[in-house]
C-alpha positions as CSV (number, residue, x, y, z in Angstrom):
1,M,-62.4,157.2,-117.7
2,G,-64.7,158.4,-114.9
3,I,-65.2,157.1,-111.4
4,A,-68.4,155.3,-112.5
5,E,-66.5,153.2,-115.0
6,I,-63.7,152.4,-112.5
7,Q,-66.4,151.3,-110.0
8,A,-68.0,149.1,-112.7
9,Y,-64.7,147.4,-113.5
10,A,-63.9,146.9,-109.8
11,Y,-67.4,145.4,-109.2
12,L,-66.9,143.0,-112.2
13,I,-63.5,141.9,-111.1
14,G,-64.6,141.5,-107.5
15,S,-67.6,139.4,-108.6
16,V,-65.4,137.2,-110.7
17,I,-63.0,136.6,-107.9
18,A,-65.8,135.8,-105.5
19,V,-67.3,133.3,-107.9
20,V,-63.9,131.6,-108.4
21,V,-63.2,131.4,-104.7
22,L,-66.6,130.0,-103.8
23,Y,-66.7,127.5,-106.7
24,S,-63.2,126.2,-105.7
25,Y,-64.3,125.9,-102.0
26,I,-67.4,124.0,-103.1
27,M,-65.3,121.6,-105.2
28,Y,-62.9,121.1,-102.3
29,L,-65.8,120.2,-100.0
30,Y,-67.3,117.8,-102.6
31,K,-63.9,116.1,-103.3
32,S,-63.1,115.7,-99.6
33,E,-66.5,114.1,-98.9
34,K,-66.3,111.8,-101.9
35,S,-62.7,110.6,-101.0
36,G,-63.9,109.9,-97.4
37,E,-61.7,112.5,-95.8
38,K,-64.6,114.1,-94.0
39,D,-68.2,113.2,-93.4
40,Y,-70.2,116.4,-93.5
41,E,-73.5,114.7,-92.8
42,K,-72.1,114.0,-89.3
43,F,-71.3,117.6,-88.8
44,G,-74.7,118.6,-90.1
45,K,-76.3,116.5,-87.3
46,L,-74.4,118.6,-84.8
47,A,-77.1,121.3,-85.0
48,L,-79.7,118.8,-83.9
49,D,-77.7,117.2,-81.1
50,D,-75.9,120.0,-79.4
51,N,-75.9,119.2,-75.7
52,I,-73.1,119.5,-73.3
53,D,-73.1,115.8,-72.6
54,S,-73.0,114.8,-76.3
55,K,-70.0,112.7,-77.4
56,P,-67.4,114.5,-79.6
57,L,-67.7,114.1,-83.3
58,V,-64.0,113.9,-83.9
59,K,-61.5,112.4,-81.5
60,R,-58.4,114.5,-81.2
61,D,-55.1,113.5,-79.6
62,L,-54.0,116.6,-77.7
63,P,-50.4,116.7,-76.5
64,S,-49.9,116.4,-72.7
65,Q,-48.7,119.3,-70.6
66,H,-45.3,117.6,-70.4
67,E,-44.9,117.5,-74.2
68,K,-45.9,121.2,-74.5
69,K,-43.2,122.3,-72.0
70,E,-40.4,120.4,-73.9
71,K,-41.1,122.4,-77.1
């Protein structure tokens, strides 16, 4: 078993892992959009409307300074 054969096996295994990871990520994105968790079209429009005075896409409730100090 030479170095070329080890490299071929490593390339094959790496390719398979990359395909599985990317496919599962695509399925996660598809399922979360179908279930209504996230609206990726809204995030896609961010590239077109990217001004400092644009309203935020997602409202976040940040803890106040007093709550941070208590932790």
